[in-house]
N, C-alpha and C positions, 0 to 999 in steps of 0.2 A: 415202815409201809405209808403207799401213797392214798390219799383220802380218795374214794373213787367216786365221790361228789363234785370234783373239782372242777373239771371240763365242766361240766353243767353251771356252776358258779361261774366261769368265766363267761360263756353264750348265752347267762343272763345278763351280764352286765355291760357286754358288747353293744346287746341289743338293746338295752333302758338308754345308755348313752345315745346310742343312735336315734332313737325316740324322741330323746330332747333335743339332741338338733334339729331334727326336722321339726318340733315343733315350733321351736324358735324362729328358722328362717321362715315358715308358713306364716307365724303369729308377727314378724316383720314386713311379711311382703304384704299382707290383709292391711296392716296399719298405716302402708305407704301407697297403697293405691285403695284404699276402701275411707279410711280416719281421716288421712291430712292427702289428696293427693294434690293439691295444687300448691304444697309448702313449696318454697324455694330451695329450700333445703336439701329436696331429691328432684328436683327437676332440672333440666339441661336449661334453662333459665336463669340460674342460682351463678350458672358461669358464663357469659355472653361466649358465643364462639367466636376467636381468634383468629384472622386472617395472616399468615406468616409464607410469606414470596421467598422465591427460588428464584435466585438467579441463572440466567441461560446464557451459554459462552455464545460468542459472534462465531461464524463460520469461519473455516481454511481455506485457503490459498495455497493449491498442489500444482505440482509443475507435471510434464506427461507422465511421467513414471509414478506420479502419486507423492513426490517428495514436496514435506512441509515447506512451504517457503512463508507463512506469515501462522501463526496464530495466536487464541486469547489466553489469556491466563490471569487467575483472580487473585488481586494484591489487596492487602491493606495498608491504609493512611493512617497514621498514629496523630490522634489529636490531642490538646490539652486544654484545661478550661483553669487558666490562671486562679482567676475569682474563686474556684472550689478548692483548689488547692492549696490557698493563703499560705502560710506561714511552713507548709511542709515541700516545699519545692527544694531543698536541700538534700532533707533525708527521699525523697521520692528521685531525684539525681541520682543521686548515688542508687537507688536501688534499679535504676533502668540503664545505668551508664553501660556496667559491662554485657548487659542484654541484646543491646543496640551499638557495642561497638564508639559510642560517642563520649568525650569527652563527658564529664562530670562538670565541669564550668561552663560548657557551653549548654549542655541542657540544664543546669541548674536559669542560664538567664533569658532560655527559652519559656520555665515554667514560672517563672518571675511577672507578676501585673505589672503591667503598664500601664497607667493612667495619664489622660491629656485629657483638656478642654478641647472642643469643639463647635463651632458654632453650625445652626441649626436656625431654618425660620421657619416661625411660630404664629401662626395663622388665629387672630377670634375676631369676635365678633360684640360691638361696644353696644350699647345700648338703644344708639338709632338705626341699629342693623347696619351697620358701614362693617366690612370686612379689613380689618388693619395688621396689616403683617411686620413682623419685628425679628430681627435674629439676636438670638440669643443663645448663650456658651453652655454646652451640657458637659457631662466628664462623659468619657468615652473609654473603655477599657476593653486590655485584649482578651476575650473570651472565649474564642476559637484559635489557638495557635498548632500550626502543624508543624510536628516534634521530627516524624521520620516516615518515608516513602518507600512503597514498592515490598513491603513485608510480606513472607509467607503466609499461609496457613497456622506451621508449625511455631515459626517465629509469635506471631500473636500469641497461638493457645501459653506458649511460654511466659511471654509478658502476661495477659490476663490471669494464669495463676500464681504468679508472682504478685502481682497487684490483688489478687481476694486474701494473701496470708501478709498483708504490709503492716508493719506498725511501726509507728513514731517511737521514738527513744522514751516518750512521756510513758506511753502505752505500756514499752517496755518495763519500764520502771515500777510501773504500777503489779505489771503479772511477776513479776520478781519478786517484788512485796507482799503481794498475793499467797507465791508459793512456800515464801518465808514462812508465813501465818501458819500455816496447813503444815507445812512442818514440825511450826512448834510445837503445836498443840498437837500433834502424833508422836512428837519425839522427846516431849519436855520430861522431865524426872519425874517417878510417880509420888502423888500426893498421898499423906494418908487418910484413909476414912474418914477418919477423927478432926482431921484440922480443916474444918467447914468455911472459915473466912479464907484462907488463903486459897482453895477451891475454886469460891467464889470469885475472890479478885481475878486470878488467874481467866475465868471462862468473862468477868465482863472486859480487860482486854482486847482477849480475841475478837469479840465480838462489836468493838470500839477501833479495832483497826482494818476489821472486816467493813463495817459501814464509811467507815471513812475512803478504802481504797476503792467500794462498790459508786461512791458519791462521786469519787476524781474519775471514774471508767463512765458513770453517767454523764457526766460533764464532756467528756472528749469525744465520747462514741459517735454521736452523730453525725461532728463535721469526719473523722476519720470515716464514717460509714460512704460517705458523700465523695472522698479522696476517693476510695476504691472501687465506687461505682462509677461515677460521674467526672471526676477529675482527669483519668486519663481513657479516652473512647477511640474506636477502631470504627474506619470508614471501608468497606470495599470498594473495589473500584477495579475495572477492567480495562488490562491493559495489550497492546496487540505485539506480540512475541516475534523477531524475524531471526530464526537460529542461522541463518547463513548471513547475518547481517547486514548491509544495505544493496545487497543481490538483485537485481530487477526492480528496486524501487523507485524510479519514476513511472513504471507498470504496474506494480500491483498500489503505489498512492499511498496514502494516508489518513490520519482519522481524524473529525473532531476533537474539542473538549466536550465531555459529557455533559450531560444536563440531567435533573433526578426526572426518572420516567415515571409517566402515570398509566395507569393497571386500570386496567377495567374486567369486573366481575358483573355477575347477576345474582339479585338476588328474590326472593321469591314473587316481589311485586313491581320491582323495575329494577336497570341496568346503573350501578354505580361506578365511577370514575376517581382512582384517588392516587395522589402524588407521593408514594413510598420512598423513605429513605433507608428503608429495607435495603432495597436492591440497589446495584452498581450503578452510577449514573450510564446512560446508553451513550455508545458515540456512535458515529456515523461519519461514512465513506467523505473523505474531501475532496478527493479526486482517485484516477487512477481506477483502475478495478474493482477499490474500497468503495467505489463513488456509484458506476457503474451498474452493481449487480448489489449496493445496500440492502434492497428487500429481500432478495432472497440469503444473505449474510446475516442480516437481524434473524435473532432467538426469539421463543417468547418465553417469558418468565413461568414459573411453575407455584402453585397457593396448594399449603399446606392449611388446613381449618382445622383449627385446634379447640375442642372443650374440656374444660376439667369442673369434677367435682368431689368436695371432700378431699381435695389437695390432690388428686390424681385425674391424671387424663382419660378420656371418656374414649376408649382406640375405637370405640364399633362407629365415631364418624369418622374414619380416615380414610373412609372408601369413598371420600368426596374429594379428594385429594387431585390437584391434577400436576403430573410431573411436567416436567421444563422442559422445553422444546431447543435444543441449540440450533443455530442457524447452519443451512446446507452451506456445502463445501463444494467450492468453484475449482476446475478444473482446470490450468493454461494447457498450450498447446506449446510455451514453453522448457524449455529442457536446461534443467540448473547446471548442470555439465558445459551443456553449450555455452549459457550465458556466463558461464564462469570464464571459459578461454575467450570469450568476444569483449568481457571488461577487462580482462587481463593484457589481452594483445592491445586496449585501447589505453590503458595507463602507460606501457610502455609506449605510444606512439606520441600521448600525450607528453611526457618527457623528452620525447628526440625534437617534437614537431612544434612545440609550445603553442598550440593553436585557444583559441578563443573555448571550443568544445569538437569532441569527437561521437560520432555517433557509427554505429554499425548493428547491421540490421540482416538477419539469415532467415530464410522461407526455403520452405518448398515447393517447387513452381506447381506441382502436379495439384494438389489440393489448394494453396494458400499459407498453410497449416505456419507463423511465425515460431521457430528453433530459438532464435536470442534477439532481442533489441535492447540493445548497450548504449550507454550513452556516458560521459564525461567530459567536466566541465572543470576549467580552470578556479580556481579560490576565490581570484580574483576578477574573474569576469562577471561586468556586470551587464545584462541583457536590457540596455536604453534603448526606443524606437526612434529609428533611423528616418530623418528627412525626405519624406516622398516614398516609404516604403507602407504595405498594407501594416493594419494594425493587426497584431499578432496575438493568439487564443492566448488565454491567462493561463498559468500554470504555476505550480507549490512556489512557495514564494521563497525558498533555498535556490539560485540558480541553479547550483549542482544538483540539484533533484528536480531540474528539469526535463520532461522529454521531447528532447531537441527531435531524434529523429518524427515525431510525430505532428509537434509544434512550431517549429520555426519553418518558416515562409524562405525562401531561396531562389537563384535563378539558378536553374539547373546546367547553364552554359553547353558545353560537347555532348554531354549525355542524352540531352533533347533531340542531337542528328538522329539519332534511332526512330523518332518520329515524321524527320523530313525525309530520311530516305526508304520508310515505309510509303509516307504517301508517294514519291513519287515511282518506285516500284508496283503501284496501284492503281495510281492515278493520272499518270498523266498519257492521256490518249494516243494509240498510235505508235507510241517509241518501244514497249517491247522493252524496257531497261530491265538489265540483270548487274550481279556482279563484273563482270567484266567487258562491260556497256564502259565506252570512251568518254573524259570528261576535260574540258580545254580549265585546269586551274588557273593559269592564266602570270605563272612564274610566282603567286601568292600574292599578289595584288590586284583588285578588281575593281572599278568604279561602274559600278549599275546604270543601266541606260536612264532611269528614272528612279522616283521613291527614294534617294538619298544621294549627296553632293560627296560626300565624306567615303573615299575609296573603303573597300574592303581589304582586309589585309590579313592572313595566316599568322598564327604564333609562333613565336620563337623561331622566325626565319626560312622556316618550310618555302622553296620555289618550287612548288609542283608547276610543270607547263602538261601536257596531253596523259592521261594517266588513267586506270580505271576506276571505276567507283570503289570497288574495293582498297584500290590504293591509294585513292581520297580519302578514303572513310578511316583506313590504317592510320594515315598522316594526321587526320584529323582535322581536314581542312577545310574552312569558314567560307574560304570560295567556292570551295565544289557545292558544299551545301547553301550559301545564298544565291549560288545558280540553280541549283535544283528548287527551293524557294521561289526562284523569281521564274520558272517554266510553270509552278504550280500556280503562280497570281491569276487570278479572275478577274478584272476591274470592274466587269459586268454579275457580279456574285453580292447579293448584301454582305453590309459590313458584318466583319465577323465568322463568316460562312463559307471561307475559302476552302481549299481541300485540306491543307495545315492546319487550321486551326478545329476542323472535322476531325481529324486524327489524331488531333492531342485530346477532344473531347471523349474520342474513343479508348483512349491508353488510357485515363481516369485524371488528366492533370490539371482538369477545371470543375473538378466534384473533391469533396471529402471521401474517404475510403472507406468510411461508417466502421472506423478499426473500435474494437468495442473498450477498449481502455481510455477515450475521449480524448475532448483536447487540441483536434483539429480546427485550424483557420479553415477562415472559406479563402479558395483556393481560384483566382482568375486572371485575365491579362487585364491587367492594373489601366493600360490607355491605347489607343487604335488609331491609328491615324492614315491607314489604308498600305500601302505597299512598303513603306519605311517600315512601319513594323513585321510584317510580315518578311523582310529580307531579315530584322535583328531576328525575329524569332526563328528562323530556319538554322539558326545557330547557337542557340537557346538562352537568347536575350528578350528581356519583354514580357517575361512570364513566369510567375511566380508559383513555386509548387513545394513542399513535401519533402523530405529524403525518405519516405514513405511511399510516396506515390509513383518514385523515381522507379524506386526497387520493385515495386507491381508492374511497372511498364518492362522490365525488364524479365520481369517472371510471365508475363502473360507470352514473349516470344519464346522464352525456354519451355513455354507450356503450349506448343503449336501454333502458336496463336491468340491462346483463350486466355483471358485477362480473370482473374480469380479474384475474392475480394477477400483481403486480408483478415485470417483466421487466427483470433488469439485467444478462444476460448472453445473446450471440448467440450465439457458437460456440465450440470450443475447434478449433484450428489448430495444421498443423504448424509448424514454421518456413519451409517453405518455401511457406508460404499455404492448403495443401489443409485441406477441413474433416475434421477427425476427429470431432467431434458438435455438431448443431447442437442449440440447445434455442428451440423452437418457442411461442410465446402458449400461454399455457392458463387457459382459461374456469373462472371457479369455480363460477360458476353466473347464473341472473336473478335479480335481486332483485325487482325489480318490474316487472307488468307493461310493454308498448311504450306503450301509450297514459299509465298512469299517468306516465312516465317525462317525456314530453312536458308531461304538465302542472307536472308538477315542475320543469321546463326554463322551465316560464311563470312558475311562483313565482319560480326564482331569476334569472329575468331583472327581474322588476318589480324587486330590490334593488341593481338599478343605474341604475334609471330616476331620476327627477328628484328623486323623494319618497320613494326609498330610503333606505337607512343606507350601503349602497354607490357613492350615485351618480356619485362622484369616478375611481370604475374605470371610465366610460364612454368609451370609443375612437370614434376618428373616423371610423374605416373597419370596426370589427367590432362587432357585439352582441353585449355580455358577460356575462354569465350566471354569477354569486356569491354569496356570501352573506360577511357578516361575522361577529366570533366574539369575545366579552370572557369571558371567566374569571375571575371573583376568583378570588385567591388567601386563600384563609381556612387556611392553614399555623396549627399555633401560634407558630412563630414573631413571623409578619408580625401576628399578634394581639398578644401579646405586647408587641411595637416598636408597636403602635396606628400601624401601614406600612397604607396601602393600593394594592395591585400588581394589577394583571390580564396575563393572557395571553389576548394577542390574533393574529386570525388574519384573514386576506380567503383564498376558496378561491373557485374560480374555472373557467369554460372557456369554450372560444371557437370558430369564429365558432357562437353560440348557436344558430342554425338547421344547423348541420353540425358537428357539433366535430371539430376536428385535433390540440388542446391543450388538457391542463388542468393548473392552475398551483396551488402554495399556498403562501402567506407568511406566517410564523409570528414572534411576537418574545415573547418571555418578559419580565414587566414592562417595558414601554418606556415613556416620560417625552416628554410634549408638550411645545412652548417653552416653555411655562408654568411647567415643572416639576413641574406634577402628571402622574398616570397615566394614559396612554395607552389609549383603546380600539381594536378591532377595523379601524375606518378608518386607524389609523395604519398599517397595512401595505400600502395600500392604492399611493401613489406606488411602494414599491417593485414590487407586484403590475404598476404599468402599464408601466414602465420591462422587467421583463423580456418580459410579456407582447407589447408592442410589437418589441423584437427579434429575438425569436423567431418572430413572425408573419413578419416581413419576410424572416429567415433562410431560416425554411422555404416562402416564396413562398405562404402560406395566402392564397386569394383572398378580396378583401374581401367584405363582405356583401351582397347582393344588396337585401335588405328591409329594410336598417336605417330609409332614410325613413320608411319604411309602419309601421316599431314604434314607432318616434318618433314620429309620429302615434298609433297607437295606446293609445299610454302616457297621451296628456292626453286621451283622451274615459274619462268615466264607466263602470265598469264595469258588468255587466250582473248585477243581484243576484237571484239565486236565496236563498227561504226555506231557514231549513239547520234544522230539526226540532227539532235535538238541542237549543238552545241557545235557543230562545222563551222 
């Protein structure tokens, strides 16, 4: 039968228990706040705030579709202090060998002490106050040895866990002996209660053994604790990862070796700057986009302020933490797929032509967006400065990583004839020139009336006589271009102020393009002697420009005569993807009139006709407008060696009636299959490969007027008399 008073007793007991607990807490609170409010045991001052820094990753470089081209990854370098490790090198090497996949003998060699005597200057002051310096020998030991690098967080955690339980053979023997003593004490045969001498003797033996084991453990424990905590340490590092290998590396750029960062934070009274090793060394851009956008890519480290009291963290202070701010991402106009197509085509061209280097630049004419900018370099090529040439811009230390398309200064050769014909079509008063106007090319050799004693000759045996401007341009006649340059000469004009030079300036040949990857040299006409320079300038000599400048000039013609600034960066974005800053296309200005641009397109289309120097660049589905270019390299080194070498170029755009892409391919000193120097057409196969793949990838509609254009090229052109050349 249940006792009716049981619930009342239970309730009473719980009430009493609650009151006791409440009175105890209240008393404790009164004691802390009232009796001993300043006791360091109960204040935050007992455990000073410790600031822990949280690393922030550097921003990513993305292609136009958001594909990662470069990103940061935190890794660990494993360092050892052989002085601390001392005689445990062999045993520690055996522990780390399977974790690092490094032979134990190699690890043991790295963990062993290397002592050597080094000379050191020692300055001392004598009694007379004179400072005397003498060299003394000091003992130097290797106290920081790099054991392994690029370890992941998982790798370091596994190593750190194993280090915590590291036991030396001597320590394991002592632990085994202690376990044996404990086993003997609990499992020894029972002793009769009346056998007091034996019971006393057994207890004394066990106590003696435990005492000896404990003394031995106390002797070795400090050194082993130091080995576990400071013998092997890790330093966090930040490294840049390129998931596509070295794709577009000359554009993206490299980073410098890091330095220990200085972190700034504020206290109640002042601002403190500290150098902390809790953060990975800061890396900075050395060249390319990494350097130009270093401030945007650089992250800001976070801070965690930790206070502890009575062995536990006081979590109430964590609201003061500052979260790390990763660097902003930079989205490029480069398309990774098109960049791969261009680099792959250049590799094939390098194998066939064996030049010093090759470059390819793919541009959208209407916006100036660079869709691909590729470079390929012969590993044995050394870009030594040639006598007589302007100093070239500095680039990466490795020639194979040099951005030739942006940094190399070359003579444009026949590709510059675009400027000459532009000036002639617009700047010869009263001539009313057109592609069908006539010009006498003098059978391929012409001695100008003034300015030059040596005759001007057409390359490769062209023997043109009276032809149209379209035919002269298609055959790349030097005589035709020189005659136009002679007609453009104005002896009354100030030096370097002729119409031809003005058009060269308008096309951007005498100034930097401002491309955001940097590395551009200063371009100019290095020497000017009046009419003589004007004549050779008309067919592309006596001026030094970069392949990028040539590309943008042709893209201006494809863009109805409007020159655009090369656009390599679309936007700067936050890690979440929101746009921080947009970079819009920028017009430099109108270079030629719209009707002149159409006439120039007609001239460039004729180059790819059946009678032009670029006929092999024709595509079955698109009308191609382009120009070959061959510049003889006449440096002192080449002339002294008696070597004939060329700089070869093919630049064009398609479809000619509505240009969507402009592409340049160039090669420095290419050779043909016969081993002789190759001309501008040598770059045509690479141009066709890139153009065909790019047109397919960008889904550019085929040319609707291709058949009509091919039929028109077979009819004789209308011939309008050019009064300037009668």
